[in-house]
The first five atom37 places (N, CA, C, CB, O) and aatype in JSON, in Angstrom:
{
  "aatype": [12, 11, 15, 17, 5, 9, 19, 1, 10, 19, 0, 7, 16, 13, 9, 10, 10, 15, 10, 0, 10, 7, 9, 6, 7, 15, 14, 9, 13, 19, 15, 14, 17, 17, 10, 0, 13, 16, 0, 13, 19, 7, 15, 2, 10, 10, 5, 15, 0, 10, 16, 11, 17, 4, 10, 12, 6, 15, 9, 10, 1, 11, 13, 7, 19, 5, 14, 7, 4],
  "atom_mask": [
    [1, 1, 1, 1, 1],
    [1, 1, 1, 1, 1],
    [1, 1, 1, 1, 1],
    [1, 1, 1, 1, 1],
    [1, 1, 1, 1, 1],
    [1, 1, 1, 1, 1],
    [1, 1, 1, 1, 1],
    [1, 1, 1, 1, 1],
    [1, 1, 1, 1, 1],
    [1, 1, 1, 1, 1],
    [1, 1, 1, 1, 1],
    [1, 1, 1, 0, 1],
    [1, 1, 1, 1, 1],
    [1, 1, 1, 1, 1],
    [1, 1, 1, 1, 1],
    [1, 1, 1, 1, 1],
    [1, 1, 1, 1, 1],
    [1, 1, 1, 1, 1],
    [1, 1, 1, 1, 1],
    [1, 1, 1, 1, 1],
    [1, 1, 1, 1, 1],
    [1, 1, 1, 0, 1],
    [1, 1, 1, 1, 1],
    [1, 1, 1, 1, 1],
    [1, 1, 1, 0, 1],
    [1, 1, 1, 1, 1],
    [1, 1, 1, 1, 1],
    [1, 1, 1, 1, 1],
    [1, 1, 1, 1, 1],
    [1, 1, 1, 1, 1],
    [1, 1, 1, 1, 1],
    [1, 1, 1, 1, 1],
    [1, 1, 1, 1, 1],
    [1, 1, 1, 1, 1],
    [1, 1, 1, 1, 1],
    [1, 1, 1, 1, 1],
    [1, 1, 1, 1, 1],
    [1, 1, 1, 1, 1],
    [1, 1, 1, 1, 1],
    [1, 1, 1, 1, 1],
    [1, 1, 1, 1, 1],
    [1, 1, 1, 0, 1],
    [1, 1, 1, 1, 1],
    [1, 1, 1, 1, 1],
    [1, 1, 1, 1, 1],
    [1, 1, 1, 1, 1],
    [1, 1, 1, 1, 1],
    [1, 1, 1, 1, 1],
    [1, 1, 1, 1, 1],
    [1, 1, 1, 1, 1],
    [1, 1, 1, 1, 1],
    [1, 1, 1, 1, 1],
    [1, 1, 1, 1, 1],
    [1, 1, 1, 1, 1],
    [1, 1, 1, 1, 1],
    [1, 1, 1, 1, 1],
    [1, 1, 1, 1, 1],
    [1, 1, 1, 1, 1],
    [1, 1, 1, 1, 1],
    [1, 1, 1, 1, 1],
    [1, 1, 1, 1, 1],
    [1, 1, 1, 1, 1],
    [1, 1, 1, 1, 1],
    [1, 1, 1, 0, 1],
    [1, 1, 1, 1, 1],
    [1, 1, 1, 1, 1],
    [1, 1, 1, 1, 1],
    [1, 1, 1, 0, 1],
    [1, 1, 1, 1, 1]
  ],
  "atom_positions": [
    [[0.83, -1.18, 0.0], [0.0, 0.0, 0.0], [0.88, 1.25, 0.0], [-0.95, -0.01, 1.21], [1.98, 1.26, 0.56]],
    [[0.38, 2.27, -0.62], [1.07, 3.56, -0.65], [0.71, 4.33, 0.63], [0.68, 4.38, -1.93], [-0.27, 4.01, 1.3]],
    [[1.51, 5.35, 0.94], [1.3, 6.09, 2.19], [-0.07, 6.76, 2.24], [2.38, 7.14, 2.37], [-0.71, 6.77, 3.3]],
    [[-0.54, 7.32, 1.14], [-1.85, 8.0, 1.15], [-2.98, 7.0, 1.4], [-2.08, 8.75, -0.17], [-4.0, 7.35, 1.99]],
    [[-2.81, 5.76, 0.94], [-3.83, 4.74, 1.18], [-3.88, 4.35, 2.65], [-3.57, 3.5, 0.3], [-4.96, 4.16, 3.22]],
    [[-2.73, 4.23, 3.27], [-2.66, 3.88, 4.69], [-3.28, 4.99, 5.54], [-1.19, 3.62, 5.12], [-4.01, 4.71, 6.49]],
    [[-2.99, 6.25, 5.2], [-3.55, 7.38, 5.93], [-5.08, 7.33, 5.89], [-3.04, 8.72, 5.35], [-5.74, 7.5, 6.91]],
    [[-5.64, 7.08, 4.72], [-7.09, 7.04, 4.59], [-7.69, 5.82, 5.29], [-7.48, 7.03, 3.12], [-8.77, 5.9, 5.86]],
    [[-6.99, 4.71, 5.25], [-7.44, 3.51, 5.95], [-7.48, 3.74, 7.46], [-6.53, 2.32, 5.62], [-8.47, 3.41, 8.12]],
    [[-6.42, 4.31, 8.0], [-6.35, 4.56, 9.43], [-7.39, 5.62, 9.84], [-4.93, 5.02, 9.83], [-8.06, 5.46, 10.86]],
    [[-7.51, 6.69, 9.06], [-8.48, 7.74, 9.38], [-9.9, 7.18, 9.38], [-8.37, 8.9, 8.39], [-10.68, 7.47, 10.29]],
    [[-10.25, 6.4, 8.38], [-11.59, 5.8, 8.33], [-11.85, 4.87, 9.49], [0.0, 0.0, 0.0], [-12.94, 4.86, 10.05]],
    [[-10.85, 4.08, 9.85], [-10.97, 3.17, 10.98], [-11.16, 3.94, 12.28], [-9.74, 2.26, 11.07], [-12.01, 3.59, 13.09]],
    [[-10.35, 5.0, 12.48], [-10.47, 5.82, 13.69], [-11.85, 6.47, 13.78], [-9.39, 6.89, 13.72], [-12.44, 6.52, 14.86]],
    [[-12.36, 6.98, 12.67], [-13.66, 7.64, 12.68], [-14.76, 6.65, 13.04], [-13.95, 8.28, 11.31], [-15.59, 6.93, 13.9]],
    [[-14.78, 5.5, 12.39], [-15.82, 4.51, 12.68], [-15.73, 3.99, 14.11], [-15.71, 3.34, 11.71], [-16.75, 3.83, 14.78]],
    [[-14.52, 3.74, 14.59], [-14.34, 3.25, 15.95], [-14.76, 4.3, 16.98], [-12.89, 2.85, 16.18], [-15.45, 3.98, 17.96]],
    [[-14.35, 5.55, 16.76], [-14.72, 6.59, 17.74], [-16.21, 6.87, 17.71], [-13.94, 7.87, 17.46], [-16.79, 7.22, 18.75]],
    [[-16.86, 6.74, 16.56], [-18.32, 6.88, 16.53], [-18.99, 5.74, 17.3], [-18.83, 6.89, 15.07], [-19.94, 5.97, 18.04]],
    [[-18.48, 4.53, 17.12], [-19.05, 3.38, 17.84], [-18.87, 3.54, 19.35], [-18.4, 2.07, 17.36], [-19.73, 3.13, 20.13]],
    [[-17.76, 4.13, 19.77], [-17.5, 4.32, 21.2], [-18.22, 5.53, 21.77], [-16.02, 4.45, 21.44], [-18.39, 5.64, 22.98]],
    [[-18.66, 6.47, 20.89], [-19.22, 7.71, 21.38], [-20.72, 7.89, 21.23], [0.0, 0.0, 0.0], [-21.28, 8.82, 21.81]],
    [[-21.38, 7.02, 20.47], [-22.83, 7.15, 20.28], [-23.54, 6.22, 21.25], [-23.23, 6.83, 18.8], [-23.24, 5.03, 21.32]],
    [[-24.49, 6.76, 21.99], [-25.14, 6.01, 23.08], [-25.87, 4.76, 22.62], [-26.11, 6.91, 23.79], [-25.99, 3.81, 23.39]],
    [[-26.36, 4.72, 21.41], [-27.08, 3.54, 20.93], [-26.17, 2.39, 20.53], [0.0, 0.0, 0.0], [-26.65, 1.3, 20.23]],
    [[-24.88, 2.62, 20.53], [-23.92, 1.6, 20.12], [-23.74, 0.53, 21.2], [-22.56, 2.24, 19.79], [-23.77, 0.85, 22.39]],
    [[-23.56, -0.71, 20.8], [-23.34, -1.77, 21.81], [-21.99, -1.65, 22.53], [-23.43, -3.13, 21.16], [-21.81, -2.26, 23.59]],
    [[-21.06, -0.88, 21.98], [-19.76, -0.72, 22.65], [-19.56, 0.72, 23.14], [-18.62, -1.11, 21.69], [-18.43, 1.18, 23.26]],
    [[-20.66, 1.41, 23.42], [-20.62, 2.8, 23.91], [-19.78, 2.89, 25.18], [-22.04, 3.33, 24.17], [-19.92, 2.08, 26.09]],
    [[-18.91, 3.91, 25.22], [-18.1, 4.17, 26.41], [-18.41, 5.56, 26.96], [-16.6, 4.05, 26.08], [-18.78, 5.7, 28.13]],
    [[-18.26, 6.58, 26.11], [-18.47, 7.95, 26.55], [-18.72, 8.84, 25.32], [-17.26, 8.47, 27.37], [-18.15, 8.59, 24.26]],
    [[-19.56, 9.85, 25.47], [-19.76, 10.76, 24.33], [-18.51, 11.58, 23.99], [-20.92, 11.69, 24.63], [-18.45, 12.2, 22.93]],
    [[-17.53, 11.6, 24.89], [-16.29, 12.32, 24.62], [-15.5, 11.72, 23.46], [-15.43, 12.35, 25.86], [-14.62, 12.38, 22.91]],
    [[-15.8, 10.49, 23.08], [-15.15, 9.89, 21.92], [-15.48, 10.64, 20.64], [-15.54, 8.43, 21.79], [-14.74, 10.56, 19.66]],
    [[-16.6, 11.36, 20.63], [-16.96, 12.14, 19.46], [-15.98, 13.29, 19.22], [-18.38, 12.69, 19.61], [-15.85, 13.77, 18.1]],
    [[-15.3, 13.73, 20.27], [-14.25, 14.75, 20.1], [-13.11, 14.19, 19.26], [-13.73, 15.23, 21.49], [-12.5, 14.92, 18.48]],
    [[-12.81, 12.92, 19.42], [-11.76, 12.28, 18.61], [-12.19, 12.22, 17.15], [-11.44, 10.85, 19.14], [-11.38, 12.4, 16.24]],
    [[-13.48, 11.97, 16.91], [-14.01, 11.98, 15.55], [-13.8, 13.36, 14.92], [-15.52, 11.6, 15.54], [-13.37, 13.46, 13.78]],
    [[-14.1, 14.4, 15.68], [-13.91, 15.77, 15.19], [-12.43, 16.06, 14.93], [-14.47, 16.78, 16.2], [-12.09, 16.74, 13.96]],
    [[-11.55, 15.55, 15.79], [-10.11, 15.75, 15.61], [-9.63, 15.11, 14.31], [-9.35, 15.16, 16.81], [-8.89, 15.74, 13.56]],
    [[-10.03, 13.89, 14.05], [-9.63, 13.21, 12.82], [-10.18, 13.95, 11.6], [-10.11, 11.75, 12.83], [-9.47, 14.14, 10.61]],
    [[-11.44, 14.35, 11.67], [-12.05, 15.08, 10.57], [-11.36, 16.4, 10.3], [0.0, 0.0, 0.0], [-11.14, 16.76, 9.15]],
    [[-11.0, 17.13, 11.36], [-10.31, 18.41, 11.17], [-8.91, 18.21, 10.6], [-10.22, 19.16, 12.5], [-8.44, 19.05, 9.83]],
    [[-8.25, 17.12, 10.95], [-6.94, 16.83, 10.36], [-7.07, 16.48, 8.89], [-6.26, 15.7, 11.12], [-6.21, 16.85, 8.09]],
    [[-8.13, 15.77, 8.51], [-8.35, 15.48, 7.09], [-8.62, 16.77, 6.31], [-9.53, 14.51, 6.92], [-8.13, 16.94, 5.2]],
    [[-9.39, 17.66, 6.91], [-9.67, 18.95, 6.27], [-8.38, 19.77, 6.12], [-10.71, 19.75, 7.09], [-8.12, 20.31, 5.05]],
    [[-7.6, 19.84, 7.17], [-6.33, 20.56, 7.12], [-5.41, 19.97, 6.06], [-5.64, 20.53, 8.48], [-4.75, 20.71, 5.33]],
    [[-5.37, 18.67, 5.97], [-4.52, 18.0, 4.98], [-4.96, 18.33, 3.56], [-4.55, 16.48, 5.2], [-4.12, 18.51, 2.68]],
    [[-6.25, 18.41, 3.34], [-6.75, 18.73, 2.0], [-6.42, 20.16, 1.61], [-8.27, 18.51, 1.94], [-6.14, 20.44, 0.45]],
    [[-6.46, 21.08, 2.58], [-6.22, 22.49, 2.28], [-4.74, 22.84, 2.16], [-6.84, 23.35, 3.34], [-4.37, 23.69, 1.35]],
    [[-3.9, 22.18, 2.95], [-2.48, 22.52, 2.95], [-1.62, 21.55, 2.15], [-1.97, 22.58, 4.37], [-0.45, 21.82, 1.88]],
    [[-2.2, 20.43, 1.77], [-1.48, 19.37, 1.04], [-0.3, 18.83, 1.85], [-0.99, 19.9, -0.31], [0.71, 18.42, 1.27]],
    [[-0.43, 18.82, 3.19], [0.58, 18.26, 4.08], [-0.13, 17.47, 5.17], [1.48, 19.37, 4.69], [-1.1, 17.93, 5.76]],
    [[0.39, 16.27, 5.44], [-0.19, 15.41, 6.46], [0.95, 14.84, 7.3], [-1.04, 14.27, 5.82], [1.86, 14.21, 6.77]],
    [[0.89, 15.05, 8.61], [1.94, 14.57, 9.5], [2.07, 13.06, 9.45], [1.68, 15.02, 10.92], [3.18, 12.54, 9.39]],
    [[0.96, 12.35, 9.46], [1.02, 10.89, 9.46], [1.67, 10.37, 8.18], [-0.38, 10.31, 9.61], [2.43, 9.4, 8.22]],
    [[1.37, 11.0, 7.06], [1.98, 10.58, 5.81], [3.49, 10.82, 5.83], [1.33, 11.32, 4.62], [4.26, 10.01, 5.31]],
    [[3.91, 11.92, 6.42], [5.35, 12.2, 6.55], [6.03, 11.15, 7.42], [5.57, 13.61, 7.15], [7.13, 10.69, 7.11]],
    [[5.37, 10.77, 8.51], [5.93, 9.74, 9.4], [6.01, 8.4, 8.67], [5.07, 9.6, 10.68], [7.02, 7.7, 8.78]],
    [[4.97, 8.04, 7.94], [4.99, 6.78, 7.2], [6.11, 6.74, 6.17], [3.64, 6.55, 6.51], [6.74, 5.7, 5.98]],
    [[6.36, 7.85, 5.52], [7.45, 7.9, 4.53], [8.8, 7.69, 5.19], [7.43, 9.24, 3.78], [9.69, 7.06, 4.62]],
    [[8.97, 8.22, 6.42], [10.24, 8.02, 7.14], [10.43, 6.56, 7.51], [10.28, 8.9, 8.4], [11.56, 6.1, 7.68]],
    [[9.32, 5.81, 7.65], [9.4, 4.39, 7.93], [9.58, 3.56, 6.67], [8.16, 3.94, 8.66], [9.63, 2.33, 6.73]],
    [[9.68, 4.23, 5.52], [9.95, 3.53, 4.28], [8.74, 3.17, 3.44], [0.0, 0.0, 0.0], [8.86, 2.46, 2.44]],
    [[7.57, 3.66, 3.82], [6.37, 3.39, 3.03], [6.42, 4.26, 1.78], [5.06, 3.67, 3.84], [6.74, 5.44, 1.86]],
    [[6.12, 3.68, 0.64], [6.19, 4.42, -0.62], [5.12, 5.49, -0.72], [6.06, 3.46, -1.79], [3.96, 5.25, -0.37]],
    [[5.52, 6.68, -1.2], [4.5, 7.7, -1.46], [3.71, 7.33, -2.71], [5.15, 9.1, -1.62], [4.21, 6.6, -3.56]],
    [[2.52, 7.82, -2.8], [1.69, 7.53, -3.96], [1.48, 8.76, -4.82], [0.0, 0.0, 0.0], [1.84, 9.88, -4.44]],
    [[0.91, 8.53, -5.97], [0.62, 9.64, -6.9], [-0.83, 10.0, -6.86], [1.03, 9.29, -8.32], [-1.26, 10.91, -7.57]]
  ]
}
């Protein structure tokens, strides 16, 4: 996988997991504060789209993951 694919995979996983942990109707509900993590991930995706820079992608590249086009 390319670095941009891993970033999107991890972001999607974090969003779905934090929604499951933060919505009261969920069978694995913990606290509504998990929705703040959902907002954090979403704001980082927005920032990445506007600035064309993503910290996680930079870290993945340092670990040797190939950048994508």
